[in-house]
Structure formats: C-alpha cells, structure tokens
N, C-alpha and C positions, 0 to 999 in steps of 0.2 A: 613382831615382838615390839612393844613400845619402850623407848628407853626411860629409865627412871632418872628423877633430878639427882638421885645420890651417885649417879655414875661419874658426874663431872664436878669439879672443884667450882663452886659459885660463892657469891656473897652469902654469909650465914651457914656455911658447911663447916663442919668439924672435921679437920684434917690431920692424919698421922703421917709424917713423913720420916725417911731415914736420910740424915745429912751424910752423904758419902765422904765428906772430908775428914770426919771424926767418928763415923759409924754410931752416932747418937740418933735415937728415936725421940720425936718430938710431936706433940699433939696440940693443936691450937685451933680456935675459931677464927674464921676470917669475917671481920666486921667493918663498917664503915669507919671513917677517920674519928668520927666524933666518939664512938664507943670503944676506940683503941685502948688497950691496956696490956701492954706486951708481958708485964711482970705477971698477969693472971691469965696468961694464954689468950688473949683476944688481939690478933694482928691486924692492922689496918690493910684495907684492900689496895692501898697505893704502896705499900712497901715493895721492894724489889722482889721478896720471896713470894709474896702472895700475888703479884702481878704475873710472875712467870708461871705460877702452878694453875692459875685461873683456866677453866675449860679444859684441863687435862683430866685423865682418869687413872684408877688404880693400875700400878705397874709402870707408868710412864716415868721416865727419868728427865728432869728439867734442869737446864743450867742456869743458875742465878747469876745475873749480870749486873751491871751499874753498881757495883760493890768494889772495894778495894782488890780482893782475891775472889774471882768468880769460883763457883763451887756447883756440884751436882747433888740434886736431892731426887729421891725416888718416893713417889705416892704410894703409900702402903694401905691406907684406909680412907673412906670418905663417909661421914655420917650426916 
C-alpha cells in the first residue's frame, strides 16, 4: 500500500489540532513565510508549532518547544 501525501503534515497541508493545554481545536494551513497570515488561519512553516508537527501523522502528540511555556498538541486531521 502506497502512503498518501495526506498521511503526514507537509507544507500546504490543512491541519486540525487539539491544543492539550486548553482543549481547543484549531484548524490552519501550513504555508511559507511570505503567505503567512495567522489571523486568517495561515501559519508559517517556520513557527515553533508548524515545525514540530511537520512530518507527523493523525494521532501523533507533539510537544511545542521554543516557546515560553511548552505545550502538547494532538494532530486530529490532515487535508
């Protein structure tokens, strides 16, 4: 079985995550720094959150570091 590109978070992915620190679900697109627009759901691939979830898959829990208070996120969906 060939794995699909949608199985792993990549540049251009639309990702739904659960922020374990406050139980909030957030959906955003991962884009390059030039297209980044966090207020419209476009997160730069160089942010600590995007960097930590890149190449992960649904169900993975990742710890976001390089921030004042590290926190865990769970990947719920990748489109």
